[in-house]
Backbone bond lengths (Angstrom), bond angles and torsions (degrees), N, CA, C in turn:
res aa  C-N    CA-C-N  psi(-1)  N-CA   C-N-CA  omega(-1)  CA-C   N-CA-C  phi
1 X - - - 1.474 - - 1.556 108.07 -
2 X 1.292 119.37 132.15 1.446 122.91 -178.93 1.523 110.02 -71.26
3 X 1.331 114.22 143.76 1.449 120.25 177.20 1.541 108.43 -76.85
4 X 1.342 117.86 133.71 1.471 119.16 -179.99 1.536 110.83 -66.34
5 X 1.317 117.36 148.70 1.449 120.25 177.69 1.513 109.66 -63.07
6 X 1.354 119.14 155.24 1.469 120.06 -175.76 1.515 113.59 -58.07
7 X 1.331 119.31 -36.17 1.460 119.82 -179.56 1.492 111.63 -65.65
8 X 1.352 117.81 -40.36 1.431 120.30 179.07 1.533 110.46 -67.40
9 X 1.301 117.62 -39.60 1.469 121.23 179.50 1.493 111.41 -60.72
10 X 1.359 115.79 -48.17 1.495 119.58 -179.28 1.513 109.73 -63.33
11 X 1.338 118.55 -40.18 1.461 122.10 -179.81 1.542 110.55 -63.49
12 X 1.318 116.58 -41.02 1.462 120.29 177.81 1.530 111.35 -59.70
13 X 1.350 115.56 -44.94 1.490 118.97 -179.08 1.531 109.89 -62.82
14 X 1.305 116.06 -44.35 1.507 118.77 -177.66 1.515 111.20 -71.97
15 X 1.320 118.55 -35.84 1.466 120.85 178.23 1.542 109.49 -62.43
16 X 1.363 116.26 -42.92 1.429 119.92 176.73 1.550 112.68 -61.63
17 X 1.294 114.80 -40.21 1.478 120.77 -179.17 1.547 108.18 -68.18
18 X 1.332 116.37 -40.00 1.476 118.59 -179.29 1.506 111.51 -61.66
19 X 1.334 115.94 -43.41 1.495 119.43 178.82 1.499 110.47 -63.35
20 X 1.329 118.07 -39.97 1.435 122.70 -178.75 1.529 112.98 -70.72
21 X 1.327 116.38 -42.47 1.465 120.15 -172.67 1.524 115.16 -94.22
22 X 1.334 117.90 -28.58 1.454 120.81 -170.13 1.509 116.07 -117.52
23 X 1.344 117.33 -12.07 1.453 120.66 -178.53 1.558 108.70 -75.14
24 X 1.332 118.54 122.74 1.459 119.70 179.39 1.529 110.40 -68.97
25 X 1.322 116.30 155.64 1.440 120.67 179.02 1.543 109.76 -70.77
26 X 1.317 118.52 -28.93 1.444 121.85 -179.28 1.544 107.63 -135.68
27 X 1.331 116.54 149.23 1.452 120.81 174.87 1.523 111.65 82.79
28 X 1.337 115.06 176.22 1.454 123.52 179.01 1.513 111.17 -70.79
29 X 1.333 117.58 142.92 1.436 120.14 174.91 1.553 109.46 -77.47
30 X 1.308 117.57 164.40 1.457 118.25 177.77 1.539 110.64 -65.95
31 X 1.336 116.61 163.43 1.424 119.13 174.57 1.526 110.20 -65.83
32 X 1.293 114.38 135.59 1.498 121.02 -178.53 1.516 109.46 -106.67
33 X 1.371 114.61 117.45 1.462 118.79 179.13 1.540 106.45 -85.73
34 X 1.316 115.75 130.35 1.458 122.60 178.47 1.543 106.90 -109.15
35 X 1.313 116.50 114.55 1.452 120.21 -177.62 1.553 110.26 -120.19
36 X 1.314 117.30 96.10 1.459 118.49 173.47 1.532 111.07 -82.32
37 X 1.331 115.16 127.11 1.445 121.85 176.37 1.530 106.76 -99.51
38 X 1.309 115.24 101.02 1.484 122.49 -165.89 1.531 110.29 -104.96
39 X 1.342 118.30 164.78 1.451 121.55 -178.38 1.517 112.85 -58.71
40 X 1.328 115.03 146.45 1.470 120.70 -173.38 1.552 113.66 -65.60
41 X 1.324 118.38 -20.68 1.419 121.75 -179.55 1.490 116.35 -84.08
42 X 1.352 117.54 -5.57 1.458 121.48 -176.21 1.538 110.54 -76.37
43 X 1.340 114.21 145.05 1.469 120.34 176.94 1.547 108.91 -82.77
44 X 1.317 113.70 168.69 1.466 120.11 176.68 1.533 110.10 -57.27
45 X 1.310 117.42 -41.15 1.483 121.34 -177.65 1.576 108.20 -67.12
46 X 1.291 118.62 -40.88 1.456 119.47 178.69 1.551 111.40 -65.98
47 X 1.334 115.95 -40.68 1.457 118.54 178.10 1.521 111.13 -65.39
48 X 1.344 117.20 -37.44 1.417 121.09 -179.74 1.548 110.60 -65.87
49 X 1.331 116.60 -44.11 1.482 121.39 178.70 1.481 111.31 -60.16
50 X 1.358 116.23 -45.86 1.479 120.07 -178.43 1.498 110.33 -66.49
51 X 1.322 119.24 -38.68 1.478 121.49 -179.01 1.493 111.40 -67.13
52 X 1.342 117.10 -40.20 1.457 120.45 179.18 1.552 109.87 -64.64
53 X 1.347 117.39 -37.34 1.453 118.91 177.22 1.485 110.14 -66.04
54 X 1.321 119.11 -43.21 1.464 120.46 -178.13 1.516 111.28 -68.64
55 X 1.338 118.10 -31.86 1.457 120.10 173.67 1.554 109.47 -62.98
56 X 1.365 116.82 -42.25 1.454 119.75 176.57 1.495 111.56 -59.77
57 X 1.339 119.18 -38.69 1.446 123.30 178.13 1.545 110.48 -61.25
58 X 1.355 116.20 -44.10 1.470 121.98 -178.39 1.536 107.89 -65.04
59 X 1.310 118.73 -43.59 1.454 121.54 -176.43 1.550 109.17 -65.61
60 X 1.321 117.04 -34.36 1.469 120.91 178.71 1.503 112.03 -54.96
61 X 1.351 118.30 -30.40 1.448 122.28 -176.75 1.517 112.38 -89.32
62 X 1.339 118.50 1.19 1.460 120.64 170.84 1.483 116.01 113.10
63 X 1.355 120.92 -0.26 1.437 121.63 175.06 1.507 107.83 -78.77
64 X 1.352 119.40 124.57 1.465 119.91 -176.13 1.526 112.78 -59.19
65 X 1.361 115.77 134.75 1.479 121.12 -175.23 1.508 110.35 -57.45
66 X 1.370 117.45 -36.44 1.455 120.16 -176.55 1.539 111.12 -69.90
67 X 1.330 117.24 -14.78 1.468 121.71 -179.35 1.534 112.52 -103.62
68 X 1.329 117.86 11.08 1.465 122.42 178.66 1.569 107.38 -115.46
69 X 1.299 115.06 121.33 1.498 119.37 175.42 1.522 108.98 -121.93
70 X 1.303 116.14 127.57 1.466 118.03 176.57 1.535 110.16 -95.79
71 X 1.288 115.26 143.99 1.461 122.26 -176.15 1.555 108.03 -115.90
72 X 1.288 115.70 121.88 1.441 120.06 179.79 1.529 110.15 -76.87
73 X 1.340 115.29 119.39 1.454 120.81 -179.74 1.509 107.46 -109.44
74 X 1.341 115.71 114.74 1.452 121.24 177.73 1.522 109.86 -83.68
75 X 1.325 119.10 108.99 1.480 120.90 -173.04 1.525 113.24 -65.87
76 X 1.317 118.84 -16.35 1.439 120.85 175.91 1.513 113.70 -76.65
77 X 1.331 116.62 -15.93 1.456 121.30 -175.22 1.536 113.53 -121.16
78 X 1.322 116.37 -16.94 1.479 120.28 -173.76 1.538 108.40 -132.32
79 X 1.328 117.77 109.08 1.463 119.23 176.07 1.515 109.79 -71.02
80 X 1.347 118.75 151.48 1.456 121.19 -179.21 1.523 112.42 -56.61
81 X 1.348 116.98 -40.44 1.467 120.13 179.28 1.507 112.80 -62.37
82 X 1.363 116.06 -35.66 1.444 119.79 178.65 1.553 110.86 -68.97
83 X 1.297 115.23 -41.02 1.491 120.47 179.21 1.548 109.94 -61.82
84 X 1.325 115.85 -46.29 1.443 119.38 -179.02 1.540 111.76 -70.07
85 X 1.331 114.29 -33.39 1.481 118.87 178.91 1.539 108.84 -64.86
86 X 1.354 118.32 -38.60 1.446 120.09 179.31 1.554 110.54 -65.72
87 X 1.328 114.93 -38.55 1.480 117.87 176.08 1.520 111.88 -61.78
88 X 1.322 115.18 -42.33 1.454 119.09 179.13 1.521 111.90 -62.27
89 X 1.312 116.39 -38.22 1.450 120.50 178.76 1.536 110.85 -67.99
90 X 1.343 115.89 -41.59 1.456 120.87 179.29 1.544 110.03 -63.21
91 X 1.305 115.70 -38.50 1.484 119.05 -177.72 1.473 112.66 -67.85
92 X 1.345 115.93 -26.67 1.475 120.72 -178.57 1.512 113.19 -78.58
93 X 1.343 117.53 -13.46 1.449 119.79 179.72 1.525 109.67 -68.61
94 X 1.369 117.63 135.04 1.453 120.45 -173.96 1.518 115.91 -64.84
95 X 1.352 117.56 -23.48 1.447 119.67 -174.58 1.561 112.93 -108.84
96 X 1.327 117.19 18.18 1.439 121.23 -174.66 1.542 109.59 -110.81
97 X 1.314 117.58 131.15 1.478 123.20 169.53 1.499 105.50 -102.91
98 X 1.289 116.03 115.28 1.464 121.05 -173.80 1.519 111.40 -122.24
99 X 1.301 114.74 125.50 1.477 121.12 167.26 1.509 107.52 -131.41
100 X 1.297 118.31 130.44 1.454 122.18 -175.88 1.516 109.86 -142.25
101 X 1.316 113.46 140.47 1.505 120.95 174.88 1.513 105.55 -116.41
102 X 1.313 115.79 115.16 1.465 121.75 179.63 1.534 108.58 -110.37
103 X 1.318 114.97 126.41 1.488 118.58 179.24 1.513 109.53 -133.03
104 X 1.309 116.83 131.24 1.466 123.26 176.59 1.535 109.03 -116.63
105 X 1.316 115.65 135.88 1.468 116.96 172.71 1.528 108.13 -153.43
106 X 1.324 114.15 150.92 1.498 121.56 179.15 1.495 108.74 -164.15
107 X 1.333 115.49 151.39 1.456 121.61 175.01 1.540 107.80 -137.12
108 X 1.338 113.87 122.93 1.452 119.82 179.55 1.550 109.99 -125.00
109 X 1.319 116.09 30.28 1.465 118.48 -174.77 1.534 112.67 -101.65
110 X 1.306 118.64 -3.68 1.455 120.57 -178.36 1.544 109.19 -72.43
111 X 1.353 115.15 156.00 1.441 120.04 -171.74 1.538 111.56 -65.86
112 X 1.337 117.24 -33.33 1.482 119.89 177.95 1.515 111.41 -60.72
113 X 1.342 115.72 -43.08 1.473 118.54 179.76 1.532 111.20 -66.85
114 X 1.316 115.01 -42.63 1.479 118.70 -179.73 1.535 110.13 -61.41
115 X 1.348 116.28 -44.51 1.449 118.65 178.69 1.518 112.89 -63.75
116 X 1.331 115.72 -38.06 1.461 120.51 -179.66 1.539 110.28 -66.98
117 X 1.337 116.87 -43.36 1.475 119.50 177.93 1.544 110.33 -63.13
118 X 1.344 116.53 -41.61 1.435 119.26 -179.75 1.553 111.82 -63.41
119 X 1.333 115.79 -38.95 1.487 119.92 -179.97 1.523 110.01 -67.62
120 X 1.308 117.34 -32.52 1.495 120.82 -177.89 1.535 113.57 -92.72
121 X 1.319 116.04 7.11 1.440 119.43 178.63 1.525 115.92 71.03
122 X 1.341 115.76 23.78 1.485 121.28 -178.24 1.513 113.17 -99.00
123 X 1.316 118.78 -14.84 1.459 121.13 -171.72 1.543 111.86 -81.29
124 X 1.310 115.21 138.08 1.477 120.17 174.69 1.484 111.19 -60.50
125 X 1.319 116.47 136.86 1.476 124.59 175.37 1.505 107.78 -157.33
126 X 1.333 116.44 166.12 1.449 121.75 178.89 1.533 111.26 -55.75
127 X 1.341 116.67 -36.88 1.433 121.76 -179.45 1.506 112.00 -87.76
128 X 1.345 117.13 -3.84 1.465 122.15 -179.32 1.536 108.64 -134.88
129 X 1.353 116.19 69.67 1.490 116.65 -174.59 1.527 115.63 -67.90
130 X 1.306 117.44 -15.24 1.467 119.33 175.90 1.513 113.54 -93.28
131 X 1.376 117.73 10.60 1.431 121.48 177.38 1.511 112.03 -74.07
132 X 1.367 115.36 175.62 1.436 124.00 -175.43 1.533 111.01 -96.04
133 X 1.309 117.08 141.93 1.470 122.12 173.31 1.525 107.57 -98.07
134 X 1.314 119.25 121.90 1.504 119.68 -178.78 1.530 110.29 -59.70
135 X 1.318 114.54 137.97 1.456 119.12 -178.45 1.520 112.09 -141.16
136 X 1.300 114.29 170.60 1.455 123.18 -179.26 1.516 109.20 -147.81
137 X 1.358 115.40 142.00 1.467 115.69 177.09 1.523 111.38 175.14
138 X 1.308 114.82 178.62 1.475 122.59 178.22 1.509 107.26 -153.06
139 X 1.314 115.56 145.76 1.482 121.18 176.07 1.537 106.79 -155.00
140 X 1.335 114.99 156.85 1.445 117.96 -177.46 1.487 111.43 -151.70
141 X 1.320 115.32 167.94 1.455 125.15 179.03 1.497 111.51 -139.53
142 X 1.307 117.48 140.88 1.443 124.86 171.45 1.513 107.02 -108.16
143 X 1.327 118.22 116.52 1.434 122.19 -174.88 1.514 110.73 -119.90
144 X 1.350 116.44 146.94 1.443 121.78 178.09 1.503 108.58 -152.48
145 X 1.346 116.95 157.09 1.445 119.20 175.12 1.561 107.36 -68.07
146 X 1.308 116.71 160.53 1.454 120.71 -173.20 1.518 112.43 -60.29
147 X 1.351 118.43 -38.77 1.425 118.99 -179.74 1.531 112.59 -64.94
148 X 1.304 116.66 -42.08 1.455 120.09 178.84 1.501 112.04 -69.27
149 X 1.341 116.44 -36.55 1.444 121.12 -178.42 1.539 112.67 -65.48
150 X 1.316 115.56 -23.05 1.449 117.52 -178.28 1.552 113.07 -104.09
151 X 1.318 116.84 19.66 1.436 119.11 177.53 1.549 110.23 -71.77
152 X 1.305 116.93 -22.88 1.492 118.66 176.58 1.482 110.46 -107.29
153 X 1.313 116.91 126.19 1.440 120.97 -179.17 1.516 111.34 -65.02
154 X 1.316 116.53 145.09 1.449 121.41 176.90 1.550 113.17 87.07
155 X 1.286 117.63 -1.55 1.468 118.92 179.10 1.506 109.67 -74.89
156 X 1.327 115.90 123.87 1.465 122.42 -179.14 1.518 106.07 -82.76
157 X 1.346 118.24 106.09 1.425 123.04 -174.53 1.474 114.61 -103.03
158 X 1.319 115.42 149.40 1.480 121.36 170.92 1.543 107.21 -128.51
159 X 1.319 114.61 163.57 1.462 121.65 178.25 1.535 107.89 -110.36
160 X 1.335 114.40 127.65 1.474 118.27 169.67 1.544 108.13 -96.39
161 X 1.306 115.44 113.70 1.466 119.37 -178.18 1.542 107.69 -79.31
162 X 1.334 117.16 149.71 1.479 119.54 173.26 1.511 110.53 -54.97
163 X 1.321 116.11 130.16 1.441 120.52 -179.57 1.492 114.34 -74.80
164 X 1.298 116.59 169.83 1.457 123.25 172.61 1.536 109.78 -127.82
165 X 1.296 115.87 149.79 1.477 118.54 -176.51 1.530 109.24 -142.76
166 X 1.338 113.76 165.09 1.482 120.70 179.11 1.519 105.99 -157.73
167 X 1.298 113.88 166.52 1.500 120.41 179.66 1.490 112.45 -118.53
168 X 1.320 115.27 130.91 1.441 119.66 177.65 1.545 110.14 -66.85
169 X 1.335 115.23 154.43 1.452 119.78 177.09 1.497 112.36 -72.12
170 X 1.343 116.56 -32.96 1.455 122.37 -179.21 1.531 110.52 -130.99
171 X 1.329 114.19 153.91 1.472 118.47 -179.68 1.510 111.33 -65.04
172 X 1.319 118.07 134.35 1.446 122.12 177.55 1.548 110.44 -66.48
173 X 1.299 116.46 -18.81 1.480 120.82 179.47 1.494 112.54 -80.39
174 X 1.339 117.27 -17.41 1.468 120.31 -173.70 1.538 111.62 -109.51
175 X 1.274 118.22 -23.79 1.487 119.48 -176.37 1.520 110.69 -93.18
176 X 1.321 117.43 145.06 1.475 122.10 177.83 1.529 111.61 -91.04
177 X 1.297 117.72 -14.83 1.448 122.65 -176.48 1.550 109.03 -84.08
178 X 1.319 115.35 126.17 1.461 119.76 176.95 1.481 110.28 -88.17
179 X 1.321 120.49 118.28 1.431 125.19 -175.11 1.524 108.17 -127.37
180 X 1.346 115.12 117.84 1.476 120.10 179.66 1.498 113.08 -101.53
181 X 1.328 117.24 10.03 1.474 119.27 -174.34 1.520 112.45 -65.27
182 X 1.342 118.72 -38.78 1.466 119.52 -179.90 1.555 109.78 -59.71
183 X 1.341 115.72 -47.38 1.476 117.19 -179.12 1.536 110.52 -63.47
184 X 1.313 118.99 -38.88 1.446 122.06 -179.96 1.527 111.05 -61.73
185 X 1.344 113.40 -44.84 1.504 118.09 -179.31 1.560 109.66 -64.67
186 X 1.318 117.57 -41.23 1.451 121.73 179.90 1.532 111.72 -64.68
187 X 1.348 116.26 -42.64 1.475 117.50 177.84 1.500 113.05 -63.18
188 X 1.372 116.68 -39.42 1.447 119.79 175.60 1.517 112.65 -61.06
189 X 1.351 115.10 -43.02 1.462 119.55 177.71 1.537 113.05 -62.01
190 X 1.363 113.92 -44.81 1.455 118.36 -178.27 1.576 111.14 -63.44
191 X 1.301 114.93 -42.44 1.454 118.26 -179.67 1.554 110.97 -67.55
192 X 1.279 116.35 -41.85 1.480 120.34 178.06 1.524 110.87 -61.17
193 X 1.356 115.55 -41.26 1.461 119.86 178.44 1.503 112.27 -63.72
194 X 1.338 118.10 -31.22 1.458 123.86 -178.31 1.547 111.89 -95.32
195 X 1.315 116.74 2.65 1.480 121.36 179.31 1.524 112.91 59.82
196 X 1.296 114.61 41.38 1.495 117.97 172.87 1.557 108.67 -128.97
197 X 1.328 113.86 167.70 1.468 119.28 177.15 1.527 108.60 -98.47
198 X 1.322 114.47 151.01 1.463 120.37 178.51 1.534 109.95 -59.29
199 X 1.328 116.72 -31.97 1.441 121.20 177.75 1.532 115.74 -67.09
200 X 1.310 115.34 -11.41 1.478 118.81 178.74 1.532 111.11 -88.10
201 X 1.301 120.09 -10.84 1.440 121.24 -176.99 1.533 111.42 -63.19
202 X 1.329 115.70 133.21 1.467 120.36 -175.02 1.528 112.09 -95.72
203 X 1.329 116.35 -17.95 1.468 118.34 -177.22 1.550 108.69 -169.83
204 X 1.344 115.10 157.73 1.459 122.27 173.38 1.546 107.06 -123.82
205 X 1.344 115.77 127.00 1.478 120.55 175.93 1.532 106.59 -125.40
206 X 1.315 114.08 129.34 1.488 119.19 -173.51 1.523 110.65 -130.45
207 X 1.335 114.45 161.96 1.471 120.20 175.09 1.538 110.51 -87.10
208 X 1.327 116.93 11.66 1.451 123.64 -176.46 1.542 110.19 -57.52
209 X 1.347 114.17 137.72 1.475 118.21 -177.26 1.573 106.97 -106.52
210 X 1.317 115.61 -153.50 1.476 120.72 -173.01 1.524 113.75 -85.54
211 X 1.336 117.68 -6.53 1.450 119.47 -178.60 1.552 111.49 -64.03
212 X 1.326 115.08 127.93 1.473 118.81 -169.17 1.533 111.95 -61.85
213 X 1.358 116.63 -36.87 1.466 115.98 -179.02 1.522 113.56 -68.59
214 X 1.382 116.72 -32.10 1.426 119.56 175.42 1.547 111.32 -69.37
215 X 1.318 116.00 -42.62 1.461 120.53 177.62 1.511 112.79 -61.74
216 X 1.348 116.63 -44.75 1.456 120.73 -178.57 1.514 109.57 -67.78
217 X 1.353 119.21 -35.42 1.427 123.39 177.78 1.528 110.70 -59.38
218 X 1.373 113.48 -47.95 1.453 119.62 -177.85 1.521 110.64 -67.12
219 X 1.356 115.96 -51.29 1.456 120.24 -175.68 1.520 111.68 -64.78
220 X 1.333 118.32 -34.11 1.443 120.20 177.43 1.516 112.05 -65.91
221 X 1.313 115.17 -41.21 1.448 119.99 175.95 1.522 113.93 -62.26
222 X 1.359 115.71 -44.28 1.450 119.70 -177.79 1.548 111.19 -66.98
223 X 1.332 116.10 -44.67 1.466 118.89 -175.59 1.544 111.73 -68.06
224 X 1.348 114.66 -28.80 1.476 117.30 -178.15 1.506 112.17 -81.38
225 X 1.356 116.24 -33.55 1.465 118.57 -170.28 1.526 112.14 -106.71
226 X 1.316 120.23 -18.55 1.455 121.27 -171.93 1.546 111.65 -135.31
227 X 1.299 114.65 76.05 1.455 120.74 -178.44 1.516 113.12 -66.19
228 X 1.337 117.70 -16.24 1.459 121.10 -178.74 1.533 110.72 -77.33
229 X 1.318 119.19 -12.99 1.476 122.23 -176.89 1.513 112.15 -96.71
230 X 1.330 115.69 141.46 1.455 122.24 176.52 1.523 107.45 -94.14
231 X 1.330 115.24 130.90 1.484 121.72 -177.99 1.535 112.60 -55.90
232 X 1.293 116.69 -36.92 1.464 119.94 -174.89 1.517 113.98 -82.54
233 X 1.315 118.45 -39.40 1.472 120.88 -170.48 1.544 113.20 -107.08
234 X 1.341 116.36 -15.02 1.459 118.84 -173.07 1.515 112.65 -115.01
235 X 1.347 118.29 3.31 1.454 123.07 176.85 1.521 111.15 -128.60
236 X 1.314 117.34 125.40 1.493 121.13 -178.44 1.496 109.01 -123.52
237 X 1.365 114.81 134.05 1.484 120.70 178.99 1.537 106.92 -113.73
238 X 1.352 114.22 100.12 1.487 118.30 -176.38 1.502 113.78 -64.96
239 X 1.321 118.10 -37.34 1.477 121.47 -177.20 1.491 114.63 -62.14
240 X 1.370 116.04 -24.77 1.468 118.10 179.29 1.490 113.74 -64.56
241 X 1.327 116.19 -25.90 1.474 119.86 -179.41 1.523 114.56 -97.88
242 X 1.343 117.34 -21.51 1.453 121.70 -173.59 1.525 112.35 -97.83
243 X 1.330 118.06 -22.81 1.447 120.47 -169.25 1.508 109.95 73.71
244 X 1.331 117.25 -175.40 1.441 121.94 -177.89 1.505 111.18 -80.60
245 X 1.349 116.37 113.44 1.467 120.93 -179.93 1.492 110.45 -147.18
246 X 1.318 118.01 54.08 1.431 123.95 173.81 1.486 114.34 61.52
247 X 1.337 116.18 -131.19 1.469 122.35 -176.64 1.490 115.60 -78.20
248 X 1.332 117.64 -5.25 1.478 120.50 -171.53 1.543 110.66 -61.22
249 X 1.301 120.99 -48.95 1.494 117.83 -177.47 1.507 114.22 -58.07
250 X 1.329 117.42 -38.78 1.488 119.16 -178.73 1.533 109.93 -69.65
251 X 1.313 118.37 -43.17 1.463 121.65 178.85 1.533 108.91 -63.58
252 X 1.362 116.36 -40.32 1.437 119.60 179.48 1.537 109.50 -66.19
253 X 1.324 117.92 -34.87 1.490 120.84 177.91 1.537 109.04 -61.39
254 X 1.330 117.23 -43.39 1.474 120.73 -178.71 1.543 110.00 -66.91
255 X 1.348 116.07 -39.02 1.460 118.70 178.88 1.525 111.26 -64.40
256 X 1.335 116.79 -40.73 1.453 119.95 177.97 1.511 112.08 -68.94
257 X 1.339 115.01 -31.78 1.487 120.32 179.26 1.510 110.92 -63.42
258 X 1.336 117.53 -35.06 1.442 121.69 177.83 1.511 109.94 -58.07
259 X 1.343 116.51 -49.46 1.443 121.64 -177.68 1.532 109.80 -64.65
260 X 1.330 117.35 -45.03 1.460 121.32 -176.16 1.508 113.42 -70.60
261 X 1.336 116.93 -31.88 1.464 117.87 175.58 1.495 112.33 -64.86
262 X 1.347 117.40 -34.40 1.450 121.88 177.80 1.537 109.89 -74.78
263 X 1.329 116.68 -45.62 1.460 119.30 -177.88 1.506 112.44 -65.15
264 X 1.309 116.39 -41.70 1.473 121.99 -175.16 1.546 110.46 -89.17
265 X 1.320 117.84 -11.61 1.418 118.71 -179.78 1.517 117.47 63.81
266 X 1.341 115.13 30.28 1.469 119.18 -178.65 1.518 111.59 -156.81
267 X 1.324 116.84 171.63 1.456 120.27 -177.81 1.494 113.05 -70.37
268 X 1.294 114.91 145.16 1.474 122.79 178.38 1.524 108.35 -119.92
269 X 1.351 115.59 134.42 1.489 120.24 179.95 1.535 108.99 -96.50
270 X 1.323 116.50 125.99 1.440 121.87 174.50 1.518 109.81 -101.75
271 X 1.325 116.70 133.42 1.455 122.76 -171.79 1.480 109.96 -123.96
272 X 1.335 119.47 137.51 1.454 123.00 171.25 1.510 108.56 -122.21
273 X 1.383 113.78 116.82 1.472 117.10 175.95 1.545 109.29 -134.69
274 X 1.332 117.36 27.22 1.429 123.28 179.43 1.551 111.66 -71.34
275 X 1.332 116.01 -41.00 1.462 121.19 -178.29 1.512 111.86 -65.36
276 X 1.319 120.08 148.49 1.484 120.36 177.78 1.506 112.93 -62.56
277 X 1.352 116.64 -31.63 1.470 120.03 -174.49 1.561 113.00 -113.51
278 X 1.322 116.44 -48.89 1.449 119.74 -168.46 1.530 112.38 -80.99
279 X 1.336 114.24 135.44 1.453 121.20 175.08 1.518 109.60 -122.96
280 X 1.321 115.90 138.26 1.492 120.68 -176.05 1.544 109.96 -139.14
281 X 1.303 117.45 142.68 1.474 121.14 170.00 1.502 108.70 -135.91
282 X 1.328 115.79 149.67 1.481 121.84 177.53 1.529 107.25 -145.73
283 X 1.284 114.49 148.68 1.472 121.95 178.84 1.519 111.98 -101.99
284 X 1.335 115.04 134.49 1.466 120.85 173.52 1.516 105.64 -121.73
285 X 1.334 118.26 127.70 1.461 121.10 -175.05 1.508 111.41 -146.07
286 X 1.320 115.80 156.71 1.441 120.00 179.14 1.523 110.47 -58.73
287 X 1.335 116.20 139.23 1.482 121.98 -176.20 1.491 112.92 -57.08
288 X 1.341 116.65 -29.57 1.444 120.36 -178.17 1.540 111.22 -66.41
289 X 1.328 117.02 -19.20 1.458 121.01 179.39 1.491 112.58 -87.20
290 X 1.361 116.88 -7.88 1.454 119.15 -176.02 1.550 110.48 -66.89
291 X 1.320 113.21 140.95 1.475 116.68 -178.28 1.520 110.34 -88.68
């Protein structure tokens, strides 16, 4: 029997969880938004085919087909953090019932991709330390508004605050100067928006990979702004283990943040600094801390 692709496997797990945690005992369930975050090179037709397949997977687990809507996300125009930020804003509206299944998957380990990256000067090498390491993976999130998330007793909930983002003046791939100011400003904005102090942060989880300038940007920001955190145990760089695979490291960072916010009993800051220009941060915190 063939092993299911990672995106299908993650969707199955989340679809099962959605039916268990969010399906009402009586009446129709809320509309479930299905948002696949797919590789940037895929065409509209490829994204449509993949989304229809994932919708079929969700329906197999019992969510009515008429209550599942998939949303096409064009990765060239919508960053993962922006998509998730809009969901967080929608969930905060008092009259909205929101259930969403977000799944990201990508594979860049085939020989054609490796050859293409090498030809375009994008591949990591000793002479190109800022190059990309081919990666593969999948990660997903099941999101709901606070009222819907607490329909089942005993559910350990967290709040995903709407993220904030900004754009660097120069590409991080072209400049030699390591500047953490953009991340520091974003963290301050995110904490102020959530009515917490930077000193209350329990952990930082980022999509940062092995590129030295990205690591130094993150570590410089953390050491300057968060003296309460230990570099070794309180900062995690997801991209260092996954390689380059699109939106997967950032979604995985948010998924890990859910667990760590509960375990540590405090807010966790998620950071995205993979893109040459765009920087994003979002807070994940235990629901009991929500104002």
